[in-house]
Backbone as a ProteinNet text record, in pm:
[ID]
protein_1_A
[PRIMARY]
MVPPQRAVQEVYEPGSTFKIVTAGRRSRRTRHPAQMFDVSPGYVRIGSRRVDDVHAYGLLSFTDVIVKSSNVGAIKWA
[TERTIARY]
-2463.1	-2454.2	-2399.9	-2311.5	-2250.3	-2344	-2374.4	-2460.1	-2395.3	-2472.8	-2415.5	-2343.8	-2380.2	-2315.4	-2169.2	-2126.4	-1987.5	-1890.5	-1931.3	-1842.3	-1801.9	-1883.8	-1851	-1816.5	-1832.6	-1805.7	-1676.3	-1630.8	-1511	-1385.6	-1274.7	-1146.5	-1078.4	-1036	-964.2	-827.5	-729.4	-597.1	-601.2	-567.7	-582.2	-490	-376.6	-284.6	-347.4	-430.5	-493.6	-587.8	-659.7	-750.3	-675.8	-568.7	-495.5	-414.2	-387	-319.6	-404.5	-533.9	-623.9	-625.2	-623.7	-618.6	-490.4	-379.1	-250.3	-256.1	-313.4	-321.3	-401.9	-516.1	-600.7	-538.6	-468.4	-408.9	-287.8	-206.3	-79	-80.5	-167.7	-155.8	-164.4	-248.1	-267.4	-158	-87.9	6.9	151	193.9	337.4	382.9	299.3	344.1	252.9	307	229.9	194.2	71.1	29.4	111.6	177.3	257.8	401.6	436.1	571.6	598.4	719.4	757	830.9	808.8	873.1	941.5	1066	1139.5	1110.9	1035.1	1000.7	1061.6	1165.6	1222.2	1275.3	1329	1371.7	1254	1133.2	1016.8	997.5	1082.2	1068.1	1133.4	1100.7	1164.2	1183	1292.5	1318	1286	1215.3	1184.8	1231.8	1346.2	1407.3	1444.1	1398.4	1428	1321.8	1219.4	1110.7	1128.8	1075.8	1079.1	935.9	902.3	769.5	786.3	710.3	723.6	606.6	634.7	531.6	519.7	410.4	392.8	494.5	521.8	616.8	711.9	827.7	919.1	879	803.8	742.5	836.8	940.3	1026.3	982.1	964	916.6	764.9	702.9	557.1	520.7	420.2	361.7	272.1	227.4	138.1	11.3	-41	-160.4	-135.7	-18.7	14.1	35.3	85.6	101.1	-34.7	-138.6	-273.9	-329.4	-316.2	-371.4	-309	-178.5	-108.6	-100.9	-152.1	-152.9	-11.8	81.1	221.5	243.6	280.7	313.5	436.4	538.4	662.4	635	558.2	524.8	446.4	352.4	273.7	361.7	457.4	548.9	636.5	687.4	771.4	691.1	565.1	477.2	456	427.5	396.8	521.1
1443.6	1299.8	1235.5	1139.2	1070.6	960.2	958.9	851.7	714.8	611.3	479.6	416	448.3	386.3	430.7	538	582.7	476.7	398.3	295.7	192.6	172.4	74.4	138.2	268.6	335.5	414.4	458.1	540.6	454	512.7	443.7	466.9	359.1	366.2	302.7	354.7	295.1	162.1	51.6	-79.8	-99.9	-32.8	-50.1	-14.8	87.1	128.8	22.6	-44.1	-147.9	-277.4	-305.8	-429.5	-425.5	-307.4	-300.2	-369.1	-351.6	-414.6	-566.2	-611.7	-755.4	-815.1	-746.8	-791.6	-798.9	-699	-694.6	-811.8	-836.2	-945	-1081.5	-1097.4	-1227	-1259.2	-1159.7	-1185.2	-1159.2	-1073.8	-1024.5	-1132.3	-1229.4	-1328.8	-1434.3	-1451.3	-1561.5	-1524.1	-1406.2	-1382.4	-1256.5	-1159.4	-1030.4	-978	-888.5	-821.8	-681.9	-635.1	-505.1	-386.4	-401.9	-291.9	-293.5	-394.4	-400.8	-276.1	-224.6	-102.5	-135.5	-52.9	-69	61.7	53.1	170.9	195.7	299.1	334.8	470.6	508.7	643.6	682.7	593.2	642.7	690.5	641.3	680.2	597.8	496.9	408.2	274.4	174.4	43.3	-8	-75.4	-133.3	-282	-325.3	-466.2	-498.4	-563.4	-586.5	-453.7	-431.9	-306.7	-199.7	-232.3	-137.2	-64.2	54.6	136.1	167	138.7	167.8	281.5	388.8	509.1	528.2	600.7	657.1	804.8	866.8	1009.4	1088.2	1040.3	1104.3	998.6	1041.2	952.4	961.9	864.2	873.8	841.7	765.7	724.5	589.7	578.7	453.8	455.6	347.7	334.6	200.3	200.4	74	23.3	-100.9	-152.1	-68.2	-26.8	57.5	185	246.2	368.3	341	222.4	185.2	192.6	141.9	144.9	287.2	357	492.6	585.9	578.4	666.9	608.7	488.8	420.6	409.9	362.3	352.2	229.5	251.4	141.4	65.6	139.9	78.3	-5.5	47.8	-26.3	-152.8	-147.5	-265.6	-372.5	-331.4	-426.7	-492.3	-412.7	-468.2	-558.1	-523.4	-607.2	-742.6	-739.1	-863.3	-946
-352.9	-334.9	-463.6	-446.1	-560.2	-609	-737.8	-790.3	-768.7	-734.1	-705.1	-823.5	-945.5	-1061.1	-1076.4	-1011.9	-1022.8	-973	-875.5	-819.9	-924.1	-1023.5	-1126.8	-1260.7	-1272.2	-1398.5	-1398.6	-1283.9	-1275.4	-1273.1	-1310.1	-1310.3	-1176.8	-1112.9	-986.8	-1005.4	-934.2	-940.2	-865.7	-932.1	-868.3	-748.9	-746	-634.1	-500.5	-498.6	-374.2	-320.2	-406.4	-358.6	-327.1	-397.6	-372.6	-244.1	-190.8	-60.6	45.7	38.8	135.2	114.9	-8.2	-37.2	19.7	-1.1	52.9	204.2	264.7	410.9	464.6	406.8	453.7	432.8	326	292.5	379	406.9	473.5	624.3	673.1	809.2	915.6	900	1005.5	1008.9	900	892.2	922	884.4	887.1	956.8	972.8	1022.9	1132.8	1212.2	1315.8	1266.7	1286.3	1234.4	1285.6	1400.2	1454.4	1401.3	1322.3	1267.5	1184.2	1195.2	1124.8	995.2	894.1	764.1	726.7	682.8	639.7	492	466.1	328.4	292.5	367.7	357.2	219.7	138.2	6.9	-78.5	-49.4	-128.1	-253.4	-271.5	-386.7	-354.9	-436.2	-426.4	-568.7	-592.3	-725	-721.4	-824.3	-843.8	-984.8	-993.7	-1124	-1187.5	-1306.6	-1375.3	-1350.8	-1274.3	-1249.8	-1118	-1112.9	-991.8	-952	-826.9	-772.9	-672.8	-691.2	-608.8	-513.9	-405.2	-319	-354.5	-313.4	-337.2	-254.4	-131.5	-40.6	13.9	60.3	132.4	279.9	327.3	460.2	575.7	555.9	667.5	719.6	851.1	911.8	920.6	877	885.1	945.8	1031.7	1076.4	964.5	975.3	871.8	862.9	976.8	976.8	897.2	917.5	843.2	694.7	661.6	520.4	451.3	517.5	459.9	459.5	571.6	582.7	479.7	462.7	369.7	228.3	211	82.3	23.2	106.4	65	-22.1	-145.6	-237.4	-189.2	-145.9	-99	26.3	118.9	240.2	211.1	118.2	82.3	18.8	-62.4	-124.2	-18.1	74.4	180.5	273	297.5	379.7	313.8	183.9	111.1	93.2
[MASK]
++++++++++++++++++++++++++++++++++++++++++++++++++++++++++++++++++++++++++++++

């Protein structure tokens, strides 16, 4: 069993938790959860920065963006 203090003591990648924040904030106003996003290159450029996914997934629905924790899909959703 994992001690409860780990939730506040361990380091977590913030992008994974912010995908849920993005989903909750945007989903009701602008997009449909079944909408598909092309994340096939596996990365997206924002200015001079490059944001990568672990894999080049192809087409993902919003649900799959959350399940697979796609950074590119979350950016395109937002």
